[in-house]
Structures are given as structure tokens and as C-alpha cells.
C-alpha positions as YAML, in Angstrom:
chain: A
units: angstrom
residues:
- id: 1
  name: MET
  ca: [-100.95, -18.08, -45.23]
- id: 2
  name: PRO
  ca: [-99.16, -21.27, -46.37]
- id: 3
  name: SER
  ca: [-100.74, -23.28, -49.18]
- id: 4
  name: VAL
  ca: [-101.66, -26.94, -48.74]
- id: 5
  name: HIS
  ca: [-100.52, -29.29, -51.47]
- id: 6
  name: ALA
  ca: [-101.78, -32.82, -50.91]
- id: 7
  name: LEU
  ca: [-100.51, -36.03, -52.46]
- id: 8
  name: VAL
  ca: [-102.72, -39.13, -52.42]
- id: 9
  name: LEU
  ca: [-100.37, -42.03, -53.03]
- id: 10
  name: THR
  ca: [-101.62, -45.16, -54.75]
- id: 11
  name: GLY
  ca: [-100.22, -48.56, -55.62]
- id: 12
  name: TYR
  ca: [-101.30, -51.91, -56.99]
- id: 13
  name: GLY
  ca: [-104.56, -52.72, -55.20]
- id: 14
  name: THR
  ca: [-105.38, -49.28, -53.78]
- id: 15
  name: ASN
  ca: [-109.08, -48.55, -54.37]
- id: 16
  name: CYS
  ca: [-110.07, -45.45, -52.36]
- id: 17
  name: GLU
  ca: [-107.82, -42.84, -53.92]
- id: 18
  name: ARG
  ca: [-110.55, -40.93, -55.79]
- id: 19
  name: GLU
  ca: [-112.83, -40.56, -52.77]
- id: 20
  name: THR
  ca: [-109.83, -39.55, -50.65]
- id: 21
  name: ALA
  ca: [-108.72, -36.89, -53.14]
- id: 22
  name: PHE
  ca: [-112.29, -35.58, -53.37]
- id: 23
  name: ALA
  ca: [-112.54, -35.35, -49.57]
- id: 24
  name: CYS
  ca: [-109.22, -33.52, -49.42]
- id: 25
  name: ARG
  ca: [-110.23, -31.01, -52.08]
- id: 26
  name: SER
  ca: [-113.62, -30.51, -50.42]
- id: 27
  name: ALA
  ca: [-111.85, -29.83, -47.11]
- id: 28
  name: GLY
  ca: [-109.89, -26.94, -48.57]
- id: 29
  name: ALA
  ca: [-106.59, -28.21, -49.96]
- id: 30
  name: ASP
  ca: [-105.15, -25.80, -52.53]
- id: 31
  name: SER
  ca: [-104.11, -28.69, -54.77]
- id: 32
  name: THR
  ca: [-104.56, -32.46, -54.63]
- id: 33
  name: VAL
  ca: [-102.70, -34.92, -56.81]
- id: 34
  name: ILE
  ca: [-103.20, -38.68, -57.12]
- id: 35
  name: ALA
  ca: [-99.99, -40.50, -58.01]
- id: 36
  name: HIS
  ca: [-98.59, -44.02, -58.07]
- id: 37
  name: PHE
  ca: [-95.72, -44.72, -55.68]
- id: 38
  name: ALA
  ca: [-93.54, -45.53, -58.73]
- id: 39
  name: ASP
  ca: [-93.75, -41.84, -59.61]
- id: 40
  name: LEU
  ca: [-91.77, -41.13, -56.44]
- id: 41
  name: ILE
  ca: [-89.19, -43.80, -57.16]
- id: 42
  name: GLN
  ca: [-88.65, -42.47, -60.69]
- id: 43
  name: GLU
  ca: [-88.82, -38.89, -59.36]
- id: 44
  name: ARG
  ca: [-91.53, -37.92, -61.82]
- id: 45
  name: LEU
  ca: [-92.75, -35.98, -58.81]
- id: 46
  name: LEU
  ca: [-91.00, -35.05, -55.57]
- id: 47
  name: LEU
  ca: [-92.32, -35.26, -52.04]
- id: 48
  name: HIS
  ca: [-90.57, -31.95, -51.41]
- id: 49
  name: ASP
  ca: [-93.37, -30.27, -53.38]
- id: 50
  name: TYR
  ca: [-96.08, -31.50, -50.99]
- id: 51
  name: ASN
  ca: [-96.91, -30.92, -47.35]
- id: 52
  name: PHE
  ca: [-99.80, -33.35, -46.88]
- id: 53
  name: LEU
  ca: [-99.25, -37.02, -47.75]
- id: 54
  name: ILE
  ca: [-102.19, -39.43, -47.63]
- id: 55
  name: PHE
  ca: [-102.19, -43.22, -47.93]
- id: 56
  name: PRO
  ca: [-105.74, -44.29, -48.86]
- id: 57
  name: GLY
  ca: [-107.51, -47.59, -48.30]
- id: 58
  name: GLY
  ca: [-107.55, -50.73, -50.40]
- id: 59
  name: PHE
  ca: [-105.39, -53.83, -50.66]
- id: 60
  name: LEU
  ca: [-101.95, -52.48, -51.50]
- id: 61
  name: ASP
  ca: [-99.84, -55.13, -53.24]
- id: 62
  name: GLY
  ca: [-102.70, -57.54, -52.67]
- id: 63
  name: ASP
  ca: [-102.08, -57.51, -48.90]
- id: 64
  name: HIS
  ca: [-99.69, -60.37, -49.50]
- id: 65
  name: LEU
  ca: [-98.17, -61.64, -46.23]
- id: 66
  name: GLY
  ca: [-100.74, -59.51, -44.34]
- id: 67
  name: GLY
  ca: [-102.24, -56.05, -44.64]
- id: 68
  name: ALA
  ca: [-99.67, -53.74, -46.30]
- id: 69
  name: GLN
  ca: [-96.78, -56.06, -45.41]
- id: 70
  name: ALA
  ca: [-95.51, -56.51, -48.97]
- id: 71
  name: ALA
  ca: [-95.94, -52.78, -49.54]
- id: 72
  name: ALA
  ca: [-93.89, -52.02, -46.42]
- id: 73
  name: VAL
  ca: [-91.02, -54.08, -47.85]
- id: 74
  name: ARG
  ca: [-91.24, -52.08, -51.08]
- id: 75
  name: PHE
  ca: [-91.25, -48.72, -49.31]
- id: 76
  name: THR
  ca: [-88.26, -49.75, -47.22]
- id: 77
  name: SER
  ca: [-86.17, -51.27, -50.00]
- id: 78
  name: ALA
  ca: [-87.03, -49.24, -53.11]
- id: 79
  name: ARG
  ca: [-84.66, -46.32, -53.67]
- id: 80
  name: THR
  ca: [-85.18, -43.02, -55.39]
- id: 81
  name: ARG
  ca: [-82.52, -41.60, -57.69]
- id: 82
  name: SER
  ca: [-81.19, -39.65, -54.71]
- id: 83
  name: GLY
  ca: [-80.40, -42.97, -53.03]
- id: 84
  name: LEU
  ca: [-82.97, -42.64, -50.26]
- id: 85
  name: SER
  ca: [-85.68, -45.21, -49.56]
- id: 86
  name: LEU
  ca: [-89.29, -44.09, -49.80]
- id: 87
  name: VAL
  ca: [-89.70, -44.28, -46.03]
- id: 88
  name: GLN
  ca: [-86.69, -41.96, -45.63]
- id: 89
  name: GLU
  ca: [-88.28, -39.52, -48.07]
- id: 90
  name: ILE
  ca: [-91.50, -39.69, -46.07]
- id: 91
  name: ARG
  ca: [-89.63, -38.95, -42.85]
- id: 92
  name: ARG
  ca: [-88.09, -35.91, -44.51]
- id: 93
  name: LEU
  ca: [-91.55, -34.61, -45.42]
- id: 94
  name: HIS
  ca: [-92.58, -35.01, -41.78]
- id: 95
  name: ALA
  ca: [-89.42, -33.28, -40.55]
- id: 96
  name: ARG
  ca: [-90.30, -30.28, -42.74]
- id: 97
  name: GLY
  ca: [-93.54, -29.91, -40.82]
- id: 98
  name: GLY
  ca: [-95.73, -31.86, -43.22]
- id: 99
  name: LEU
  ca: [-98.71, -34.04, -42.34]
- id: 100
  name: ILE
  ca: [-99.12, -37.76, -43.00]
- id: 101
  name: MET
  ca: [-102.45, -39.58, -42.88]
- id: 102
  name: GLY
  ca: [-103.09, -43.29, -43.39]
- id: 103
  name: ILE
  ca: [-106.61, -44.65, -43.82]
- id: 104
  name: CYS
  ca: [-107.36, -48.36, -43.30]
- id: 105
  name: ASN
  ca: [-104.76, -50.03, -45.54]
- id: 106
  name: GLY
  ca: [-102.79, -46.81, -45.24]
- id: 107
  name: PHE
  ca: [-102.87, -47.16, -41.45]
- id: 108
  name: GLN
  ca: [-101.61, -50.73, -41.82]
- id: 109
  name: LEU
  ca: [-98.73, -49.40, -43.90]
- id: 110
  name: LEU
  ca: [-97.82, -46.66, -41.41]
- id: 111
  name: VAL
  ca: [-97.53, -49.07, -38.49]
- id: 112
  name: LYS
  ca: [-95.54, -51.58, -40.53]
- id: 113
  name: LEU
  ca: [-93.12, -48.87, -41.62]
- id: 114
  name: GLY
  ca: [-92.61, -47.91, -37.97]
- id: 115
  name: LEU
  ca: [-94.01, -44.40, -38.53]
- id: 116
  name: LEU
  ca: [-96.70, -45.07, -35.94]
- id: 117
  name: PRO
  ca: [-96.92, -44.87, -33.00]
- id: 118
  name: GLY
  ca: [-93.44, -43.31, -33.04]
- id: 119
  name: LEU
  ca: [-92.54, -44.09, -29.44]
- id: 120
  name: GLN
  ca: [-89.77, -41.85, -28.17]
- id: 121
  name: ASP
  ca: [-87.43, -44.73, -27.34]
- id: 122
  name: ARG
  ca: [-88.25, -46.58, -30.57]
- id: 123
  name: PRO
  ca: [-89.00, -43.84, -33.12]
- id: 124
  name: ALA
  ca: [-88.38, -45.94, -36.24]
- id: 125
  name: GLN
  ca: [-89.18, -49.44, -35.05]
- id: 126
  name: ARG
  ca: [-92.24, -51.52, -35.73]
- id: 127
  name: CYS
  ca: [-93.77, -52.20, -32.34]
- id: 128
  name: VAL
  ca: [-97.47, -52.56, -33.25]
- id: 129
  name: SER
  ca: [-99.37, -54.12, -36.13]
- id: 130
  name: LEU
  ca: [-102.93, -54.69, -37.31]
- id: 131
  name: SER
  ca: [-104.20, -58.24, -37.44]
- id: 132
  name: HIS
  ca: [-107.34, -60.22, -38.25]
- id: 133
  name: ASN
  ca: [-110.62, -59.10, -36.69]
- id: 134
  name: ASP
  ca: [-111.74, -61.11, -33.68]
- id: 135
  name: SER
  ca: [-114.96, -61.82, -35.57]
- id: 136
  name: GLY
  ca: [-112.94, -63.81, -38.11]
- id: 137
  name: ARG
  ca: [-114.56, -61.99, -41.00]
- id: 138
  name: PHE
  ca: [-114.49, -58.81, -43.05]
- id: 139
  name: GLU
  ca: [-116.46, -56.06, -41.25]
- id: 140
  name: ASP
  ca: [-118.46, -53.49, -43.22]
- id: 141
  name: ARG
  ca: [-120.51, -51.28, -40.89]
- id: 142
  name: TRP
  ca: [-120.76, -47.79, -39.37]
- id: 143
  name: VAL
  ca: [-119.19, -47.16, -35.97]
- id: 144
  name: HIS
  ca: [-119.30, -44.54, -33.25]
- id: 145
  name: LEU
  ca: [-115.94, -43.00, -32.39]
- id: 146
  name: GLN
  ca: [-114.53, -40.85, -29.63]
- id: 147
  name: CYS
  ca: [-111.75, -38.37, -30.38]
- id: 148
  name: ARG
  ca: [-109.43, -38.40, -27.40]
- id: 149
  name: PRO
  ca: [-109.22, -34.87, -25.95]
- id: 150
  name: ASP
  ca: [-105.72, -35.46, -24.58]
- id: 151
  name: SER
  ca: [-104.28, -36.57, -27.93]
- id: 152
  name: PRO
  ca: [-101.79, -34.26, -29.69]
- id: 153
  name: SER
  ca: [-103.32, -35.17, -33.08]
- id: 154
  name: VAL
  ca: [-103.90, -32.07, -35.20]
- id: 155
  name: PHE
  ca: [-106.60, -33.99, -37.08]
- id: 156
  name: THR
  ca: [-108.84, -34.59, -34.05]
- id: 157
  name: ARG
  ca: [-107.87, -31.72, -31.74]
- id: 158
  name: ARG
  ca: [-111.19, -29.85, -31.97]
- id: 159
  name: LEU
  ca: [-113.52, -32.84, -32.32]
- id: 160
  name: GLU
  ca: [-115.31, -34.90, -29.69]
- id: 161
  name: ARG
  ca: [-117.24, -37.60, -31.52]
- id: 162
  name: ILE
  ca: [-117.64, -38.77, -35.08]
- id: 163
  name: TYR
  ca: [-119.57, -41.50, -36.90]
- id: 164
  name: LEU
  ca: [-117.82, -43.26, -39.76]
- id: 165
  name: PRO
  ca: [-117.90, -46.50, -41.77]
- id: 166
  name: VAL
  ca: [-115.36, -49.29, -41.43]
- id: 167
  name: ARG
  ca: [-114.60, -51.93, -44.02]
- id: 168
  name: HIS
  ca: [-111.67, -54.15, -43.16]
- id: 169
  name: GLY
  ca: [-110.62, -57.70, -42.34]
- id: 170
  name: GLU
  ca: [-107.43, -56.82, -40.44]
- id: 171
  name: GLY
  ca: [-108.20, -53.98, -38.09]
- id: 172
  name: ARG
  ca: [-107.36, -55.33, -34.64]
- id: 173
  name: LEU
  ca: [-104.39, -53.54, -33.13]
- id: 174
  name: VAL
  ca: [-101.77, -55.88, -31.72]
- id: 175
  name: VAL
  ca: [-98.79, -54.70, -29.68]
- id: 176
  name: ARG
  ca: [-95.38, -56.20, -29.04]
- id: 177
  name: ASP
  ca: [-96.03, -56.48, -25.31]
- id: 178
  name: ALA
  ca: [-98.05, -55.02, -22.44]
- id: 179
  name: ALA
  ca: [-95.37, -52.40, -21.80]
- id: 180
  name: THR
  ca: [-95.78, -51.06, -25.35]
- id: 181
  name: LEU
  ca: [-99.52, -50.62, -24.89]
- id: 182
  name: LYS
  ca: [-98.87, -48.77, -21.63]
- id: 183
  name: GLN
  ca: [-96.40, -46.49, -23.43]
- id: 184
  name: ILE
  ca: [-98.96, -45.72, -26.12]
- id: 185
  name: GLU
  ca: [-101.59, -44.87, -23.53]
- id: 186
  name: ALA
  ca: [-99.24, -42.88, -21.30]
- id: 187
  name: GLY
  ca: [-97.92, -40.96, -24.31]
- id: 188
  name: ARG
  ca: [-101.49, -39.94, -25.27]
- id: 189
  name: LEU
  ca: [-101.00, -41.51, -28.70]
- id: 190
  name: ILE
  ca: [-104.52, -42.97, -28.92]
- id: 191
  name: ALA
  ca: [-106.38, -40.55, -31.19]
- id: 192
  name: LEU
  ca: [-109.64, -42.44, -31.86]
- id: 193
  name: GLN
  ca: [-111.56, -45.10, -29.93]
- id: 194
  name: TYR
  ca: [-114.61, -47.19, -30.75]
- id: 195
  name: THR
  ca: [-117.58, -46.47, -28.50]
- id: 196
  name: ASP
  ca: [-121.11, -47.75, -28.02]
- id: 197
  name: PRO
  ca: [-124.00, -45.46, -29.06]
- id: 198
  name: ARG
  ca: [-123.92, -43.84, -25.60]
- id: 199
  name: GLY
  ca: [-120.31, -42.77, -26.11]
- id: 200
  name: GLU
  ca: [-118.63, -45.29, -23.82]
- id: 201
  name: VAL
  ca: [-115.37, -46.82, -25.06]
- id: 202
  name: THR
  ca: [-116.07, -50.47, -25.71]
- id: 203
  name: GLN
  ca: [-114.60, -53.89, -26.46]
- id: 204
  name: THR
  ca: [-118.05, -55.25, -27.29]
- id: 205
  name: TYR
  ca: [-118.80, -56.46, -30.81]
- id: 206
  name: PRO
  ca: [-120.10, -55.04, -33.11]
- id: 207
  name: HIS
  ca: [-119.52, -51.54, -31.70]
- id: 208
  name: ASN
  ca: [-115.84, -52.45, -31.60]
- id: 209
  name: PRO
  ca: [-115.76, -54.28, -34.94]
- id: 210
  name: ASN
  ca: [-112.33, -55.88, -34.64]
- id: 211
  name: GLY
  ca: [-111.51, -56.33, -30.94]
- id: 212
  name: SER
  ca: [-108.74, -53.73, -30.69]
- id: 213
  name: PRO
  ca: [-107.57, -53.24, -27.08]
- id: 214
  name: LEU
  ca: [-108.80, -50.08, -25.38]
- id: 215
  name: GLY
  ca: [-111.12, -49.67, -28.36]
- id: 216
  name: ILE
  ca: [-108.25, -48.22, -30.39]
- id: 217
  name: ALA
  ca: [-109.42, -47.11, -33.84]
- id: 218
  name: GLY
  ca: [-106.65, -44.63, -34.63]
- id: 219
  name: LEU
  ca: [-103.17, -43.63, -33.47]
- id: 220
  name: THR
  ca: [-101.06, -40.51, -33.68]
- id: 221
  name: ASP
  ca: [-97.35, -39.93, -33.27]
- id: 222
  name: PRO
  ca: [-96.03, -37.60, -30.51]
- id: 223
  name: THR
  ca: [-95.93, -34.60, -32.86]
- id: 224
  name: GLY
  ca: [-99.62, -35.05, -33.73]
- id: 225
  name: ARG
  ca: [-98.78, -34.79, -37.44]
- id: 226
  name: ILE
  ca: [-98.87, -38.47, -38.35]
- id: 227
  name: PHE
  ca: [-102.32, -40.01, -38.05]
- id: 228
  name: GLY
  ca: [-103.59, -43.48, -38.90]
- id: 229
  name: LEU
  ca: [-107.13, -44.80, -38.54]
- id: 230
  name: MET
  ca: [-109.10, -47.86, -39.59]
- id: 231
  name: PRO
  ca: [-112.45, -46.09, -40.28]
- id: 232
  name: HIS
  ca: [-112.92, -44.38, -43.65]
- id: 233
  name: PRO
  ca: [-113.49, -40.60, -43.28]
- id: 234
  name: GLU
  ca: [-113.39, -40.13, -47.06]
- id: 235
  name: ALA
  ca: [-116.49, -42.35, -47.36]
- id: 236
  name: PHE
  ca: [-118.57, -39.79, -45.44]
- id: 237
  name: ASN
  ca: [-118.06, -36.72, -47.62]
- id: 238
  name: HIS
  ca: [-121.71, -35.68, -48.09]
- id: 239
  name: PRO
  ca: [-124.85, -35.81, -45.87]
- id: 240
  name: THR
  ca: [-126.42, -38.42, -48.18]
- id: 241
  name: ASN
  ca: [-123.61, -40.86, -47.31]
- id: 242
  name: HIS
  ca: [-125.06, -41.17, -43.79]
- id: 243
  name: PRO
  ca: [-127.03, -44.46, -43.49]
- id: 244
  name: ALA
  ca: [-129.99, -42.65, -41.90]
- id: 245
  name: TRP
  ca: [-130.00, -39.47, -43.97]
- id: 246
  name: THR
  ca: [-133.53, -40.11, -45.28]
- id: 247
  name: ARG
  ca: [-134.73, -40.00, -41.66]
- id: 248
  name: GLY
  ca: [-133.06, -36.65, -41.13]
- id: 249
  name: SER
  ca: [-130.07, -37.96, -39.18]
- id: 250
  name: THR
  ca: [-126.92, -35.85, -39.44]
- id: 251
  name: SER
  ca: [-123.47, -35.87, -37.90]
- id: 252
  name: ILE
  ca: [-120.03, -34.41, -38.50]
- id: 253
  name: PRO
  ca: [-118.80, -35.61, -41.91]
- id: 254
  name: GLY
  ca: [-115.51, -37.42, -42.24]
- id: 255
  name: THR
  ca: [-114.14, -34.56, -44.33]
- id: 256
  name: ARG
  ca: [-113.81, -32.65, -41.06]
- id: 257
  name: LEU
  ca: [-110.73, -34.74, -40.20]
- id: 258
  name: PHE
  ca: [-109.09, -33.61, -43.44]
- id: 259
  name: ALA
  ca: [-110.20, -30.02, -42.79]
- id: 260
  name: GLU
  ca: [-108.59, -29.98, -39.34]
- id: 261
  name: GLY
  ca: [-105.26, -31.06, -40.79]
- id: 262
  name: ILE
  ca: [-105.48, -28.59, -43.67]
- id: 263
  name: ASP
  ca: [-106.37, -25.75, -41.30]
- id: 264
  name: PHE
  ca: [-103.38, -26.62, -39.13]
- id: 265
  name: LEU
  ca: [-101.04, -26.36, -42.12]
- id: 266
  name: LYS
  ca: [-102.55, -23.06, -43.20]
- id: 267
  name: GLN
  ca: [-102.23, -21.57, -39.72]
- id: 268
  name: ASN
  ca: [-98.71, -22.76, -38.96]
- id: 269
  name: ASP
  ca: [-95.50, -21.95, -40.80]
- id: 270
  name: PRO
  ca: [-93.44, -25.12, -41.17]
- id: 271
  name: PRO
  ca: [-90.29, -25.45, -39.04]
- id: 272
  name: GLU
  ca: [-86.88, -25.40, -40.65]
- id: 273
  name: ALA
  ca: [-86.28, -28.68, -42.47]
- id: 274
  name: LEU
  ca: [-84.10, -31.26, -40.73]
- id: 275
  name: VAL
  ca: [-81.49, -33.28, -42.58]
- id: 276
  name: LEU
  ca: [-82.10, -36.98, -41.97]
- id: 277
  name: SER
  ca: [-79.73, -39.81, -42.70]
...
């Protein structure tokens, strides 16, 4: 059975790396390392040694120019000693069969790097972004979520519903045009949607805390191995995290999303690595 070696990547302004690493270890990863992105540039560690890459939440590079925008410039322009940019190194990890997960600010980074939604005709282009909430304010609340049964996401494939906290100011998905949104929907790339307490997908505030179209809370790429979401699964890693735990309320913890990905890696031998330019 393959081992799972997770890397939680941090930067200036990241603030959820410890909870994310704890959730990953709790979900069954064989090893979990927290490292600064500069460690990749200086090759103090190599992405080749990991098969699960996670971008945690926070305010990477201060969210200058917008959520994860300055960070996206860094990841595109900074070069490792091998001459590749960080985003090229990340694509190589994915080509080897690895998993990539971006949470909140990490989701913002994935879309701005063009890694999500990974449309077939525009696999490396930025065609969506995450902008200011319709409420005009930072939202910190728990939300009901539906895991789309038709999504290829390996993280949500065996889940139906989940209850998680959100805490973001820029979580509303925006798309280049109506045709792009139709492509995302037709390609089954919507992995998570905000719902009301009855389980109906909603645009209504506060159940949809940011106004994302189609209630989109998370996206996957066509392979199902890149996953980005605005809610924080790492923040629900124990029953006592649930806001109504003293009243006996329980639900699937957020660590289950990590566990699904880890189980996928352990049950599937990676494909032969591809050489990317």
C-alpha cells in the first residue's frame, strides 16, 4: 500500500498551517511536514518527495492586490534551482498522481494560478477568481454544504453533506463569462455547494455567505485530484469544535475530506510520471 507524505505549504501571512497539519495527521497521513514556500525555491525540500500538497488558509503575502494575487505572481515567477517555476513543480506533482488541496486562501491561490477549474480547452489559464462577498464584509459562520454526487473529486466522492465553518472576505466565485460557468457545470467540476438547513442549494444570505453563483463553495479539476474550497475543514477536527456540541449535536468532521484523499492515495498506485515543459 503506498504511503502518504503530505506537505502543508506556508508563506508570509498564512495562519492555518498547524490546524491543517493536525487534521492531515489525524486523517491518516504517514507523514506531514509544514514548510515555507522558500524551502521549495531553495530546494531545502523537494516536491518529488510528497504526494499530497496542501495550501492552508490565511492572508498569503498580505492578500495584496486581492486574495492570493501577490502570492500567485511569486509562484509563477520564482524559480527553483532546476529552473522551473513553483507552479510548474506543482503541476509535476499532480502529473505523478499526487493530490492538491487549497483551503480558503489556498483556494484563492489555486484559481489564480490556473490550476482550478482546469477546463479542458484552457488547462493552465485563469478563467475564474474569488472576489469580495456580496455582504460587503468578512463572514465568520458555519454553513451547510452539499457534496455533488456527480463530481469526480476524490475528496468528496463518498460524502453527501457536511457542516463546516467559513471565515473569509473574498469568497464569491466570479467567472470570465457565462460560457465558462456553463463549462464548469457541464464538466461536473462543482464539488461543494452551499445549502439551506433543508439541504437545498441556495443563493440566499447567510446560508450562502458570499453570493457565489450556483452556491459554489468548492471546485475540482477534471481528474478529481485538485480540490479547492472556501470552508475550513481543518477547523472541524474534533466533536467539540461543533457549535452545538454541548447540546449533543454531531456531524461528519472536516477531517473526513482529508481522509478521503489519503485513502485514495493509499488505494491507488500513482501513474507513471509525465515530463512537463
